[in-house]
N, C-alpha and C positions, 0 to 999 in steps of 0.2 A: 787488118787492112788499113785502117786510118793510121797515118804514120806521124802525125804531129800533135803537139800539145798546144792549147790555144788560149785565147782571151776573149775573142768575140767573133761572130760570124754573120752571115747575111740571110735574108729571107727571100724566097722566091716563089714564083707563081705556078702556073698550071702546066707548062710544057717547056722543053728545052728551047724551042723557038721563041716562046714568050720571054723566057729568062734572058736569052741573048739580046733581046730588044730593050731590056731595062738598063738604065744608067743610074747607078746608085750614087754617083758623084754629082749628079745634076738633078736632084730631087725637086719636083714641081712644088710650088707653094699651094697648089690646090688640095683641098681636103676631099678625098674620094675613096671609095672602096674598090676601085678598079685595079689598083696596084697596091701591094702591101706597103711600099715606101710612102705612098700618099696618105695612108691612114695615120702616119706619124705627124702629118700636118693638121690633124683634127684634134679638137678638144673633145672631152668625153661626151658632153651633151650632144654635140653635133654629130658624131659618128653613130651614137646609139639611135638618134632620131632618123638618121639616114637609113638605118636598118629596120627600126621598129616603129617609126612614126613618133608623133608628139609625146613627150614624157613630162610629168610633173617633177618638181624638185624633190619631193618626197620619194617618188618612184626611183629617181636616179640615185639618190643616196642609199635607198634600200638595196638596189641591185649591186651597187659598188661595195657596200658594206657587208654583203652576204658572202661574197666569194674572195678568197685570197690564195695565192700560190706561195709555197715555200719549198725550195728545191732540196732541203734537208730537214732533219728534225730540229735544227737550230734556227734562230730568229734573224740571222744576219742579212738574209736577202728575201724578206717578205715583200709581196706585191699585192696590192688590191687589184681585182680582176673582174672583167665581165666578158661574156661570150658574144660574138657577132654571128651567132647561129642563124638568125633570120636574114643574114646577107649571104647565105650559102650559095645563092645563084651567081654571086660574083666570084666564087672560089672554085677551083677544080682540084684534082688530085695532083700529087707531085711524083712523077715517075711511077705512076700506078699505085701510090700509097694514099689511102684516104686521110683527109686532114680535117681539123676544126681550128677555128681562129679565135684568139682572145686578145683584148687590149689590156695592158698591164701598167700600173703606176707603182713606183717604188714607195715602200712604206717601212719606216724604221719602227718595228714593234717594241723595241727596247725590252725584250724578254726572251728567255729560253724556254718558256712554257709552250708545250705543243698545242695548247688551246687558249691562245691569248684573249679570245673573245669572252672567256669566263672571268677575267679579271677586270674589275670596274675601272681601274686606272688605264689599262690597256684598251678597254672598250672606248673610253673617252679619247684616248690617243688616236684610235682609228677613226672616230667620228670627226675629230679635228682635221685629220688628213683628207677625209671625204669632202668636208666643207672647203678646204683649201683648194682642192682640185677643181671644184665647181666654181667657186668664187673667182679664182684667178684664170679660169678657162685654160687650164694647163694642158699643153699638148700631150698626146699619148706618149708615154715613156718608152714602151716596148710593145711590139706586136709579136705575139707568141703563136706559132703554128704547131699544134699538137699533131704528131703523126700517130694516127689512131690504130696502131698495131703494136703487138708485143714481139720483140725479136730475142732470140736466144744467143745470137752472136752479132757482130757488126759486119759480117761478110755477105749479107743479103744483097742480091744483085741490085735492087732498087736503092738501097743505102749507098752502095758503091757508086752508082750513077750520080747520086746527089753529091756525094763527097768529091768525086772527080770533076764534076761540073764546077763546083766552088773552087777547088784547087787550081783548075785551069783558068778560070775566068775572073776570079776575085783574089786580090792579093792577100796571102795568108799573113797573119800577124803573130800568132802564137798559140800555145796550148796550155790549159790548166788541167793537169792530170791526164793520164793516158787511159785508153780503154782497157788494156790488160790490168792496170791498177784497179779499175772498177770491177772487173771480173773476179779478181783475187780478193776483193773486199777490203783493199787497202784504202780506197777512196769511195765516196758515195756519189760522185758525179765525174764525168769527163766533159771537157769543153774545148771546142776548136773555134778560133776567131779569124774573121776575114774583114777586109775593107776597113782597116783602122778600128776594128772591134765594133763596127756597126752591124755586123752579121755574126751570129753565134749559132753553132751546132752543139746541142747539149744532150748528153746521155745520162740517164739515171736508172736505178733498179726499178723494175716493175713492181706493182703493188703486191703480187704474190710470187711471181717468177719472171725470168727474162729481163729485158731492158726496154725502156721507152726512149724515144728520140724526139727532140724538139728543135725547130728552126726558129730563130728569133731575129727580128729586125729592130735595132736600137736607135732611138732618136739621138742625133749627133751630140746635142748638149747634155744628154743623160748618160753617155758612154762611161765617163769616169766613175760616177757613183754606182752604176750597175756592175761594171767590171770589178770594182773594188768590193762590192758585196759578195762576189764569188771568191775573191782572194781572201776575204775575212773568214768565209766558211772553211777554206782550206787550212786556216791557221788553227782551227779547233779540232778536237778529237771527235770526228764525225761518226755517227752511227748509221743505221740503215736509212737510205734516202727516201723521202716521201714528198709527194706534192699534195 
Protein backbone atom coordinates (compact mmCIF):
# COMPACT_ATOMS: atom_id res chain seq x y z
CA UNK A 1 0.00 0.00 0.00
CA UNK A 2 2.67 2.51 0.93
CA UNK A 3 4.10 3.48 -2.40
CA UNK A 4 7.18 5.60 -1.74
CA UNK A 5 10.55 5.39 -0.08
CA UNK A 6 11.52 8.19 2.19
CA UNK A 7 13.77 10.16 4.39
CA UNK A 8 11.63 11.76 7.05
CA UNK A 9 8.03 12.18 8.07
CA UNK A 10 5.73 14.10 10.38
CA UNK A 11 4.10 13.59 13.68
CA UNK A 12 0.49 14.20 14.32
CA UNK A 13 -2.05 14.25 17.01
CA UNK A 14 -5.38 12.92 18.01
CA UNK A 15 -7.75 13.19 15.06
CA UNK A 16 -7.91 14.22 11.43
CA UNK A 17 -9.54 17.52 12.39
CA UNK A 18 -6.78 18.26 14.87
CA UNK A 19 -4.11 17.33 12.37
CA UNK A 20 -5.62 19.56 9.72
CA UNK A 21 -5.34 22.48 12.14
CA UNK A 22 -1.62 21.99 12.69
CA UNK A 23 0.91 24.05 10.75
CA UNK A 24 4.30 22.39 10.84
CA UNK A 25 5.90 25.23 8.93
CA UNK A 26 4.95 27.76 11.59
CA UNK A 27 5.96 26.06 14.80
CA UNK A 28 5.29 28.07 17.91
CA UNK A 29 8.23 28.92 20.13
CA UNK A 30 6.21 27.84 23.13
CA UNK A 31 7.22 24.67 24.94
CA UNK A 32 4.09 22.68 25.64
CA UNK A 33 2.73 19.16 25.36
CA UNK A 34 -0.49 20.22 23.67
CA UNK A 35 0.95 19.67 20.20
CA UNK A 36 3.75 17.33 19.31
CA UNK A 37 5.64 20.00 17.37
CA UNK A 38 5.68 22.21 20.46
CA UNK A 39 7.49 19.51 22.45
CA UNK A 40 10.42 20.16 20.09
CA UNK A 41 10.66 23.63 21.64
CA UNK A 42 11.32 22.09 25.07
CA UNK A 43 14.60 21.19 26.68
CA UNK A 44 14.64 17.87 28.51
CA UNK A 45 14.27 19.21 32.06
CA UNK A 46 11.36 21.46 31.14
CA UNK A 47 9.27 18.85 29.34
CA UNK A 48 9.82 16.17 32.00
CA UNK A 49 8.85 18.59 34.78
CA UNK A 50 5.74 19.57 32.82
CA UNK A 51 4.75 15.91 32.88
CA UNK A 52 6.09 14.69 36.23
CA UNK A 53 6.75 17.74 38.39
CA UNK A 54 10.09 18.92 39.87
CA UNK A 55 13.10 16.67 39.19
CA UNK A 56 16.59 16.66 40.66
CA UNK A 57 19.62 16.67 38.36
CA UNK A 58 20.39 13.13 39.54
CA UNK A 59 16.89 11.91 38.69
CA UNK A 60 17.01 13.50 35.25
CA UNK A 61 20.36 11.92 34.39
CA UNK A 62 19.21 8.57 35.73
CA UNK A 63 16.06 8.62 33.62
CA UNK A 64 17.80 9.73 30.45
CA UNK A 65 20.68 7.30 30.91
CA UNK A 66 18.49 4.26 31.53
CA UNK A 67 16.61 4.24 28.24
CA UNK A 68 17.83 4.32 24.68
CA UNK A 69 16.48 3.47 21.25
CA UNK A 70 18.33 1.84 18.40
CA UNK A 71 16.37 1.01 15.29
CA UNK A 72 18.70 -1.84 14.36
CA UNK A 73 21.32 -4.07 15.97
CA UNK A 74 23.91 -1.51 14.89
CA UNK A 75 25.03 1.63 16.68
CA UNK A 76 24.69 4.21 13.96
CA UNK A 77 21.42 5.71 15.16
CA UNK A 78 21.33 5.42 18.93
CA UNK A 79 19.07 7.80 20.82
CA UNK A 80 18.84 8.54 24.52
CA UNK A 81 15.17 8.43 25.41
CA UNK A 82 12.55 9.09 28.05
CA UNK A 83 8.82 8.46 28.12
CA UNK A 84 6.20 11.18 28.51
CA UNK A 85 3.82 8.62 29.96
CA UNK A 86 2.52 10.86 32.71
CA UNK A 87 1.43 13.40 30.08
CA UNK A 88 -0.95 10.84 28.61
CA UNK A 89 -3.87 13.14 29.25
CA UNK A 90 -2.46 15.40 26.53
CA UNK A 91 -2.32 12.65 23.91
CA UNK A 92 -5.07 10.73 22.18
CA UNK A 93 -5.04 7.86 19.72
CA UNK A 94 -4.22 8.21 16.02
CA UNK A 95 -6.99 6.93 13.76
CA UNK A 96 -7.98 4.51 16.51
CA UNK A 97 -4.43 3.26 17.15
CA UNK A 98 -3.15 3.43 20.73
CA UNK A 99 0.09 5.41 21.12
CA UNK A 100 2.82 6.25 23.62
CA UNK A 101 5.19 9.18 23.31
CA UNK A 102 8.94 9.49 23.92
CA UNK A 103 11.42 12.32 23.63
CA UNK A 104 14.69 11.34 21.95
CA UNK A 105 18.21 12.78 21.78
CA UNK A 106 20.76 11.66 19.20
CA UNK A 107 23.66 9.79 20.76
CA UNK A 108 26.70 8.53 18.89
CA UNK A 109 27.51 5.37 20.81
CA UNK A 110 30.64 4.71 18.71
CA UNK A 111 30.21 0.95 19.00
CA UNK A 112 28.52 -1.98 17.31
CA UNK A 113 28.01 -3.70 20.65
CA UNK A 114 24.35 -4.55 21.25
CA UNK A 115 24.81 -3.63 24.91
CA UNK A 116 27.01 -0.51 24.93
CA UNK A 117 26.22 0.21 28.59
CA UNK A 118 28.38 -2.81 29.50
CA UNK A 119 31.52 -1.12 28.18
CA UNK A 120 33.19 1.41 30.50
CA UNK A 121 34.24 3.71 27.68
CA UNK A 122 30.79 3.66 26.11
CA UNK A 123 29.17 4.16 29.51
CA UNK A 124 31.28 7.27 30.01
CA UNK A 125 30.40 8.41 26.51
CA UNK A 126 26.72 8.13 27.39
CA UNK A 127 27.18 10.01 30.67
CA UNK A 128 28.96 12.81 28.80
CA UNK A 129 26.07 13.08 26.39
CA UNK A 130 23.55 13.21 29.24
CA UNK A 131 25.52 16.03 30.88
CA UNK A 132 25.74 17.90 27.58
CA UNK A 133 21.97 17.71 27.04
CA UNK A 134 21.22 19.06 30.51
CA UNK A 135 23.98 21.67 30.69
CA UNK A 136 23.20 23.16 27.28
CA UNK A 137 19.43 22.91 27.76
CA UNK A 138 19.36 21.22 24.38
CA UNK A 139 15.97 21.12 22.72
CA UNK A 140 14.31 17.77 22.16
CA UNK A 141 15.84 16.28 19.00
CA UNK A 142 12.92 14.05 18.05
CA UNK A 143 9.47 13.21 19.38
CA UNK A 144 8.77 9.52 18.77
CA UNK A 145 5.19 8.30 18.74
CA UNK A 146 5.05 4.54 19.26
CA UNK A 147 1.99 2.93 17.70
CA UNK A 148 1.33 0.32 20.36
CA UNK A 149 0.17 -2.45 18.07
CA UNK A 150 1.78 -5.19 16.03
CA UNK A 151 0.81 -5.36 12.35
CA UNK A 152 1.31 -8.34 10.05
CA UNK A 153 1.05 -6.18 6.90
CA UNK A 154 0.92 -2.48 6.08
CA UNK A 155 -2.61 -2.60 4.66
CA UNK A 156 -4.39 -2.12 7.98
CA UNK A 157 -7.14 0.46 7.41
CA UNK A 158 -5.82 2.69 10.20
CA UNK A 159 -2.29 2.72 8.82
CA UNK A 160 -3.65 3.52 5.38
CA UNK A 161 -5.61 6.44 6.85
CA UNK A 162 -2.45 7.75 8.47
CA UNK A 163 -0.34 7.36 5.37
CA UNK A 164 -2.99 8.89 3.10
CA UNK A 165 -3.37 11.85 5.42
CA UNK A 166 0.36 12.52 5.31
CA UNK A 167 0.57 11.90 1.57
CA UNK A 168 -2.27 14.36 0.94
CA UNK A 169 -1.43 17.09 3.44
CA UNK A 170 2.35 16.96 3.90
CA UNK A 171 4.86 17.27 1.10
CA UNK A 172 6.61 13.93 0.61
CA UNK A 173 10.39 14.08 0.44
CA UNK A 174 11.47 10.53 -0.13
CA UNK A 175 11.84 6.97 1.11
CA UNK A 176 14.62 4.90 2.58
CA UNK A 177 13.82 1.24 1.85
CA UNK A 178 10.40 -0.06 0.87
CA UNK A 179 7.99 -2.09 2.96
CA UNK A 180 8.29 -5.10 0.60
CA UNK A 181 12.05 -5.06 1.21
CA UNK A 182 11.34 -5.15 4.94
CA UNK A 183 8.90 -8.05 4.54
CA UNK A 184 11.40 -9.99 2.41
CA UNK A 185 14.11 -9.51 5.03
CA UNK A 186 16.32 -7.52 2.66
CA UNK A 187 16.14 -4.48 4.96
CA UNK A 188 15.41 -4.16 8.65
CA UNK A 189 13.50 -0.91 8.50
CA UNK A 190 11.44 1.12 6.04
CA UNK A 191 11.12 4.89 6.30
CA UNK A 192 8.88 7.47 4.62
CA UNK A 193 9.74 11.18 4.89
CA UNK A 194 7.54 14.28 4.75
CA UNK A 195 7.84 18.05 5.22
CA UNK A 196 11.55 18.29 4.39
CA UNK A 197 12.22 15.26 6.60
CA UNK A 198 10.72 16.87 9.67
CA UNK A 199 8.16 14.05 9.79
CA UNK A 200 9.11 10.38 9.55
CA UNK A 201 7.04 7.22 9.37
CA UNK A 202 9.18 4.23 10.33
CA UNK A 203 8.45 0.50 10.17
CA UNK A 204 10.62 -2.17 11.81
CA UNK A 205 10.22 -5.88 12.57
CA UNK A 206 8.29 -6.65 15.75
CA UNK A 207 10.10 -8.21 18.66
CA UNK A 208 8.85 -11.70 17.86
CA UNK A 209 6.53 -11.37 14.84
CA UNK A 210 4.86 -8.81 12.61
CA UNK A 211 5.87 -5.16 12.27
CA UNK A 212 5.89 -2.06 14.43
CA UNK A 213 5.24 1.47 13.17
CA UNK A 214 6.50 4.76 14.56
CA UNK A 215 5.64 8.35 13.75
CA UNK A 216 8.46 10.81 14.43
CA UNK A 217 8.57 14.58 14.56
CA UNK A 218 12.15 15.85 14.07
CA UNK A 219 13.52 19.21 15.21
CA UNK A 220 14.44 21.21 12.12
CA UNK A 221 18.06 21.76 13.19
CA UNK A 222 18.49 18.03 13.89
CA UNK A 223 17.11 16.74 10.57
CA UNK A 224 20.52 16.28 8.85
CA UNK A 225 22.14 14.24 11.62
CA UNK A 226 19.06 12.10 12.27
CA UNK A 227 18.34 11.35 8.61
CA UNK A 228 22.04 10.63 8.07
CA UNK A 229 21.95 8.14 10.94
CA UNK A 230 19.34 6.12 9.03
CA UNK A 231 21.35 6.38 5.81
CA UNK A 232 24.41 5.03 7.63
CA UNK A 233 22.39 2.07 8.87
CA UNK A 234 21.42 1.31 5.31
CA UNK A 235 25.08 1.22 4.29
CA UNK A 236 25.88 -1.72 6.58
CA UNK A 237 24.82 -5.36 6.38
CA UNK A 238 21.86 -5.17 8.72
CA UNK A 239 20.46 -8.04 10.73
CA UNK A 240 17.11 -8.35 12.48
CA UNK A 241 15.92 -4.93 13.55
CA UNK A 242 15.46 -4.22 17.23
CA UNK A 243 14.55 -1.30 19.43
